[in-house]
N, C-alpha and C positions, 0 to 999 in steps of 0.2 A: 504494499499499500504506500502511495506517495503522499507525503504530508505537505500541504501548501499553506503559506501564510496569506493573511488577508490581501496584502498588496499583490501577491502572485495570483490569487483568485480574481482580483480586479482585472489584471492583465489577461487572464484566460477568458473571462467573460467578455471583455472588449474585443479580444481576438475573434471569438465566436461571432460577435455582431458584425465585425468587419469582413468575415469570410463569406457571408451570404449562404452559409450552410445551415441546415436545421440544427437545433441543439443536439438531437440524437446522432446525426451524421457527424457533426464536429466532435462530439465526445467519443464515438466509436473510432474515428480516424486518429484521435490523439490519446486514446486509451484512458479516458477520464470516465469515472463512474457517473452515469446520468443523475442519479439521486443526489450525489454529492454536489454536482454542478447546480442543480436547482436549489438545494439547501443553502449553499454559499451565495447564490445569487439573491435569494430571498433575504438572507441576513444582511447582505450589503445594502440592498434597497431599503430595508427597514432602518438601517443605521443612517443612511443618507436622507431619509424622510423625503424620498422622491415623489413628486407630483406628476400625474399623468396629464399631459397637454391635450386639451380637447378643443376642437374647432366646430362650432355649430353655425352652419350656413342657413339663415332664416329664409333664403330664397328657394330652398328645396327641402326635401324630407330626409336628409342624410347627415350623419354625425361622423367625423373623422377624428381618429386618434392614433397615436403611435405608442407601441409598446416596444417590441424589437423590430417590428415591421409595420408598415402603414395599414390601417384597417378602416374600412368604411362600412357603416351599418345604417339601415333605415332606423328612424326614430322609433317606429312601432316595434321593429324586431329587437332593438336595444331594450325597450321597455319590457318586453316579454322576457328577454334574457335576464335582466336585472331582478324581475319579480320572481323568477325561478331560482335565482341564487340567494335571495334573501329569506 
């Protein structure tokens, strides 16, 4: 098992973002445990108190936001998704 410090995990997470590979593919290619990747990513995001940028275009029925990739969702579908999560 390879032990990584917080800064090394930040580098790994940033490298995955820049790679345009899915997390699963990136982790498999780099011999990284996927569950460890997600755990460390969650811990780093919580520590940074990161906010999710959201753009609401009132001229149409779409909400855009970025997580690791750009996502567009209709307001109605987002409402359904959030209701099911809560």
